[in-house]
C-alpha positions in Angstrom: 0.3 0.1 -0.3 1.7 3.3 -0.9 1.7 6.3 1.4 -0.7 8.3 -0.3 -3.3 5.5 -0.3 -2.8 5.0 3.5 -3.1 8.9 4.2 -6.4 8.9 1.8 -7.6 5.7 3.6 -7.0 7.1 7.1 -8.7 10.4 6.2 -11.5 8.6 5.1 -11.9 6.7 8.1 -11.3 10.2 10.5 -14.2 11.6 8.8 -16.4 8.7 8.8 -16.8 8.8 12.2 -16.2 12.3 12.9 -19.5 13.1 11.2 -21.7 10.5 13.0 -20.0 11.7 16.5 -20.4 15.5 15.8 -24.1 15.0 16.1 -25.4 11.4 17.3 -23.6 11.7 20.9 -25.5 14.6 21.9 -28.5 14.7 19.9 -30.5 13.7 23.1 -29.3 16.9 25.2 -30.1 19.2 21.7 -33.6 17.6 21.4 -34.0 18.1 25.4 -32.6 21.9 25.2 -35.1 22.8 22.4 -38.5 21.4 23.8 -38.6 18.3 21.4 -37.7 15.5 24.6 -40.4 13.3 23.4 -38.8 12.5 20.0 -35.3 11.3 21.5 -36.3 7.5 21.5 -37.8 7.7 17.9 -34.7 10.2 16.8 -32.2 7.4 17.7 -34.5 4.5 16.4 -33.5 5.8 12.7 -30.1 4.1 13.4 -31.2 0.5 14.0 -33.9 0.7 11.5 -31.2 1.9 9.0 -29.0 -0.7 10.4 -31.4 -3.5 9.2 -32.1 -1.6 5.7 -28.0 -1.1 4.9 -27.2 -4.7 4.2 -30.3 -5.1 1.5 -28.7 -1.7 -0.3 -25.4 -2.9 -0.2 -26.5 -6.1 -1.5 -28.8 -5.3 -4.2 -27.4 -2.2 -5.4 -24.0 -0.9 -4.0 -22.0 -4.0 -4.5 -23.0 -4.9 -7.9 -23.4 -1.7 -9.9 -21.0 1.4 -8.8 -17.7 1.4 -7.6 -17.9 1.6 -3.7 -16.0 5.0 -3.4 -18.1 6.5 -5.8 -21.5 5.2 -4.0 -20.1 6.5 -0.6 -19.4 9.7 -1.9 -22.7 10.4 -3.6 -24.6 9.1 0.0 -22.4 11.2 2.1 -23.0 14.2 0.0 -26.9 13.6 0.1 -26.5 13.1 3.4 -24.6 16.2 4.4 -27.3 18.3 2.6 -30.2 16.4 4.9 -28.3 17.6 8.1 -28.3 21.2 6.9 -32.1 20.8 7.1 -32.3 20.0 10.6 -31.8 23.1 12.6 -34.4 24.7 10.7 -37.0 22.0 11.6 -35.7 22.2 15.1 -36.8 25.9 15.1 -40.1 25.1 13.9 -40.6 22.4 16.4 -41.6 20.2 13.5 -41.0 17.1 15.4 -42.6 14.6 12.9 -40.7 15.7 9.9 -37.3 15.6 11.9 -37.8 12.3 12.6 -38.0 11.4 9.0 -35.1 13.3 8.3 -32.8 11.4 10.7 -34.4 8.4 9.0 -33.5 9.5 5.6 -30.0 10.8 6.8 -29.2 7.3 8.5 -30.5 5.4 5.4 -27.7 7.2 3.5 -25.3 6.9 6.3 -25.6 3.5 7.5 -24.6 1.8 4.2 -21.2 4.0 4.4 -19.8 2.0 7.0 -19.8 -1.3 5.1 -18.6 0.7 2.0 -15.7 2.3 3.9 -14.6 -1.2 5.1 -14.8 -2.8 1.5 -12.5 0.6 0.3 -10.3 -0.2 2.8 -9.7 -4.0 2.7 -9.8 -3.7 -1.1 -6.7 -1.4 -1.3 -4.6 -2.7 1.7 -1.9 -5.4 0.9 -2.4 -7.2 4.3 -5.7 -7.5 6.2 -3.7 -7.1 9.4 -3.2 -3.4 8.3 -7.0 -2.8 8.8 -6.8 -2.0 12.7 -4.2 0.9 11.9 -6.6 2.4 9.7 -9.7 1.5 11.4 -8.6 3.2 14.9 -8.7 6.8 12.9 -12.3 6.1 13.1 -12.5 6.5 17.0 -9.9 9.2 16.8 -12.5 11.1 14.8 -15.1 10.2 16.6 -13.2 11.7 19.9 -12.1 14.8 17.9 -16.0 15.5 17.2 -16.9 15.2 20.9 -14.0 17.6 21.8 -14.8 20.1 19.2 -18.6 19.9 20.0 -17.6 20.1 23.8 -14.9 22.7 23.4 -17.0 25.0 21.7 -20.2 24.6 23.8 -22.3 23.2 21.3 -23.3 20.0 23.3 -26.8 21.0 23.2 -27.1 23.2 20.3 -28.1 22.8 16.7 -24.6 23.7 15.5 -23.6 20.1 15.7 -25.7 19.6 12.6 -24.1 22.2 10.8 -20.6 21.0 11.8 -21.9 17.2 10.9 -23.1 18.4 7.5 -20.2 20.2 6.6 -18.0 17.5 7.5 -20.1 15.1 5.3 -19.6 17.3 2.5 -16.1 17.3 2.8 -16.1 13.6 3.3 -18.3 13.4 0.3 -15.4 15.1 -1.9 -12.7 12.8 -0.5 -14.3 9.4 -1.2 -14.1 10.6 -4.8 -10.3 11.0 -4.4 -10.0 7.2 -2.9 -8.6 4.5 -4.9 -10.9 3.1 -7.5 -12.5 0.1 -6.0 -14.6 -1.6 -8.7 -18.1 -2.8 -7.1 -16.9 -6.7 -5.8 -20.2 -8.3 -6.9 -20.4 -7.0 -10.5 -21.7 -9.3 -13.0 -22.5 -11.9 -10.5 -26.0 -13.4 -10.2 -28.2 -12.2 -7.0 -27.7 -14.7 -4.2 -31.1 -14.5 -2.3 -29.8 -16.9 0.1 -26.4 -14.7 1.1 -28.7 -11.5 0.8 -31.3 -12.5 3.4 -28.7 -14.3 5.5 -30.4 -17.8 5.2 -27.5 -19.9 5.7 -26.1 -18.0 8.6 -29.9 -18.2 10.0 -29.6 -22.2 10.1 -26.7 -21.3 12.8 -29.3 -20.7 15.6 -29.9 -24.7 15.4 -26.7 -24.7 17.5 -27.8 -23.9 20.9 -25.0 -22.1 22.3 -25.1 -19.8 19.4 -28.6 -19.5 19.8 -28.4 -18.0 23.3 -25.5 -16.0 22.6 -27.6 -14.3 19.7 -30.8 -13.9 22.0 -28.8 -12.6 24.9 -27.0 -10.4 22.4 -30.0 -8.7 21.3 -31.7 -8.4 24.5 -28.4 -6.7 26.1 -28.7 -4.1 23.4 -32.0 -2.9 24.9 -30.1 -1.6 28.3 -27.1 -0.6 25.9 -29.5 2.1 24.1 -30.3 3.8 27.5 -26.4 5.1 27.5 -26.3 6.2 23.8 -29.6 8.2 24.0 -29.5 10.0 27.4 -26.3 10.2 28.8 -25.7 13.7 27.5 -28.9 14.8 28.9 -27.9 13.2 32.4 -24.7 14.9 32.1 -25.8 18.0 31.5 -28.0 18.1 34.2 -25.5 17.1 36.7 -23.4 20.0 35.5 -21.0 19.1 33.0 -20.5 22.1 30.8 -18.8 20.3 27.9 -21.3 17.2 27.9 -19.8 16.2 24.4 -16.2 16.2 25.5 -16.7 14.5 28.8 -18.3 11.6 26.7 -15.2 11.2 24.6 -13.5 9.7 27.6 -15.5 6.2 26.6 -14.3 6.2 23.2 -10.3 7.1 25.0 -10.9 4.0 27.0 -12.5 2.0 24.1 -8.8 2.3 22.3 -7.1 1.2 25.4 -9.1 -1.7 26.1 -9.1 -2.7 22.7 -5.4 -3.3 22.8 -6.0 -5.7 26.0 -8.8 -7.7 24.0 -6.3 -10.4 23.0 -4.4 -10.5 26.3 -7.8 -11.4 28.2 -9.3 -13.5 25.1 -6.7 -15.8 25.6 -7.1 -16.5 29.2 -10.8 -15.8 29.8 -12.1 -17.2 26.3 -15.5 -16.3 25.1 -17.9 -17.1 27.6 -16.1 -14.8 30.4 -15.1 -12.3 27.9 -18.6 -11.6 27.3 -19.7 -12.0 30.9 -17.3 -9.2 32.0 -18.9 -7.0 29.1 -22.3 -7.3 30.6 -21.1 -6.9 34.1 -19.3 -3.9 33.1 -23.0 -2.3 32.2 -24.5 -3.4 35.3 -21.9 -1.5 37.1 -21.9 1.3 34.9 -25.5 1.8 35.5 -25.6 1.3 39.0 -22.4 4.2 39.3 -25.0 6.4 37.3 -27.9 5.5 39.4 -26.1 5.8 42.8 -24.4 8.8 41.9 -27.2 10.7 40.8 -28.9 11.9 43.8 -25.5 13.5 45.3 -24.0 14.3 42.1 -21.1 12.0 42.6 -18.6 12.7 39.9 -16.1 10.0 40.4 -18.8 7.5 40.2 -20.7 9.3 36.9 -17.0 9.9 35.0 -16.4 6.0 35.9 -19.7 5.3 34.3 -18.4 6.8 31.1 -15.2 5.4 31.1 -16.2 1.6 31.4 -17.3 2.1 27.8 -14.3 1.1 26.9 -14.8 -2.7 28.7 -18.5 -2.5 27.7 -17.9 -2.3 24.0 -14.7 -4.3 23.6 -15.2 -7.1 25.9 -18.7 -7.5 24.3 -19.1 -6.4 20.6 -15.2 -7.5 19.7 -15.4 -10.8 21.5 -18.9 -11.6 20.0 -17.4 -10.9 16.3 -14.7 -13.4 16.9 -17.3 -15.8 18.3 -19.2 -15.5 15.3 -16.4 -15.8 13.1 -15.1 -18.8 14.8 -18.2 -20.5 14.7 -19.4 -19.5 11.0 -18.3 -22.0 8.3 -15.9 -19.9 6.0 -18.7 -19.6 3.2 -21.1 -18.2 5.2 -18.7 -15.7 7.7 -20.2 -12.5 5.8 -23.4 -13.6 6.4 -23.1 -14.5 10.1 -21.4 -11.3 10.8 -24.4 -9.2 8.9 -26.8 -11.5 10.9 -25.1 -10.3 14.3 -25.1 -6.8 13.3 -29.2 -7.0 12.5 -29.8 -8.5 15.6 -27.5 -6.2 18.2 -27.4 -2.7 16.1 -30.7 -3.2 14.4 -33.4 -5.0 16.4 -32.1 -4.9 19.7 -31.1 -1.1 19.6 -34.3 -0.4 18.0 -36.4 -1.6 20.8 -33.8 -0.3 23.3 -34.5 3.1 22.2 -38.3 2.9 22.2 -38.0 1.5 25.8 -35.4 3.9 26.8 -37.6 6.6 25.1 -40.7 5.7 26.8 -39.0 5.1 30.3 -37.7 8.6 29.9 -40.8 10.1 29.4 -42.8 8.3 32.1 -39.5 8.6 34.7 -38.0 12.3 34.3 -41.2 14.3 34.9 -38.9 17.2 36.3 -36.6 17.1 33.6 -38.0 19.8 31.3 -38.6 22.0 34.4 -35.0 21.7 35.5 -34.0 22.5 31.9 -35.7 25.6 31.7 -34.8 26.7 35.2 -30.8 26.1 34.5 -28.8 29.0 34.0 -28.0 29.8 30.3 -24.9 27.8 28.6 -21.4 29.3 30.1 -19.2 30.3 27.7 -15.6 29.1 27.7 -12.6 28.8 25.4 -11.9 25.7 23.6 -8.5 24.6 25.6 -10.3 25.1 28.8 -13.0 22.8 27.9 -10.4 20.1 28.5 -10.5 21.0 32.1 -14.3 20.8 32.1 -14.3 17.5 30.7 -13.6 16.4 34.4 -15.6 18.6 36.5 -19.1 19.7 36.9 -20.7 22.8 38.5 -24.3 21.8 40.0 -27.0 23.9 38.9 -28.2 26.5 41.1 -31.7 26.3 40.6 -34.7 27.2 43.1 -36.9 24.9 44.8 -36.6 21.1 44.8 -36.5 20.6 41.1 -32.9 19.6 40.9 -33.1 17.1 43.8 -36.5 15.6 42.1 -34.9 15.4 38.9 -31.7 13.5 40.2 -34.2 11.0 42.2 -35.8 10.5 39.0 -32.7 10.0 37.2 -31.6 7.5 39.8 -34.7 5.4 39.1 -34.3 5.6 35.3 -30.4 4.4 35.7 -31.6 1.4 38.1 -34.0 -0.4 35.1 -31.0 -1.0 32.6 -29.1 -1.7 35.7 -31.2 -4.8 36.4 -32.1 -5.9 33.0 -28.6 -6.0 32.3 -28.0 -8.0 35.7 -30.6 -10.7 34.5 -29.6 -11.0 31.0 -25.7 -11.5 32.3 -26.8 -14.4 34.6 -28.9 -16.1 32.0 -26.1 -16.0 29.5 -23.6 -16.9 32.4 -26.1 -20.1 33.2 -27.4 -20.7 29.9 -23.9 -20.4 27.7 -22.0 -23.6 27.3 -20.1 -24.3 24.3 -17.3 -26.8 24.3 -15.6 -25.1 21.3 -15.0 -22.0 23.9 -11.8 -22.6 25.3 -9.1 -19.5 26.0 -7.2 -19.1 22.8 -5.8 -16.9 20.3 -8.3 -14.7 18.4 -8.4 -15.9 15.0 -6.1 -14.1 12.1 -7.1 -14.0 8.3 
């Protein structure tokens, strides 16, 4: 791989996740700050809907008729145009159109996750070099969060303008990528592969079925974190919530390096169990830290994202790759994403949105009572990542809201705990022995 291609692919990966992280991480805080709390669940639910549909688009259209880099570029240009419309709809309070806008955007964005991987894998000479490219995606997400938090935009509609401009830039960058012909050009449509028919046959294996069911269910409490952590941090008094949430991605990079070490010693079952336990601990910290706004508890809950994500999702991909016959590995990975990022997360966002509306009855009053957002310089925001100033509001609205946050976080905590226990008891696979992760 030439230096030019390495730079181009790294920039592509950086912007791919910069665009998403610029608006998705603090979307809940933005909507709540503009009196649109009621659509947070539906807004975030657009992502799993798109995740379900994206493989069909890739299989029927993108992988057959268009160069991957060109299809990716067109989708990002369209997506950037859609995001430019979001601030206007928010200003009008047009919640119905806004949800459709997010759905349309995510239908453009989700296929580009697969397309970016295709462009990368096609143009590298060694598959083991992919992680060095993919890490730029995580760095892009972190950079977006630091900029959003540093500029005081965590609850501002400016996040959509930033994401829209970045999406247009990425659209142009995509056309500069190495030519990547459609991988399935001229081949007959394989409906079995497209609909993951052969992968679904793997569910006849009881351990794999237990893994899929528990993986789907655990994504319901996971959705609570993605949808409402930015709101929670804002109520606690964090001035740069977007920056604070990047601590989770920073820990993700760190724990990613430890996955091979622990995988060899623990095996699939206990790696996944540790990941699930981390979610239980995270939500317990959020819940118990709410009434008195205990910062070390709340920050620890954010930092645990690295274990929550890496130990569960990365190990799950490895286990699926190991269990699947070579000819259906691609289908099997698509099926795992379908159940987790699609089905599980969709129902998770719906449940979390419903519980938020039912439990956080004082949230809107607290939002209105809080003082205007404080202005600070970009460099000052780095210090504010780790500190919070308790909101000074009259009456008991703050105390009431914090009590409600405790109740809100206890539900995903208990649900994750139950799923973890079921998984530990029900998952037994003779093939699950501590070993070196597979290499391709």
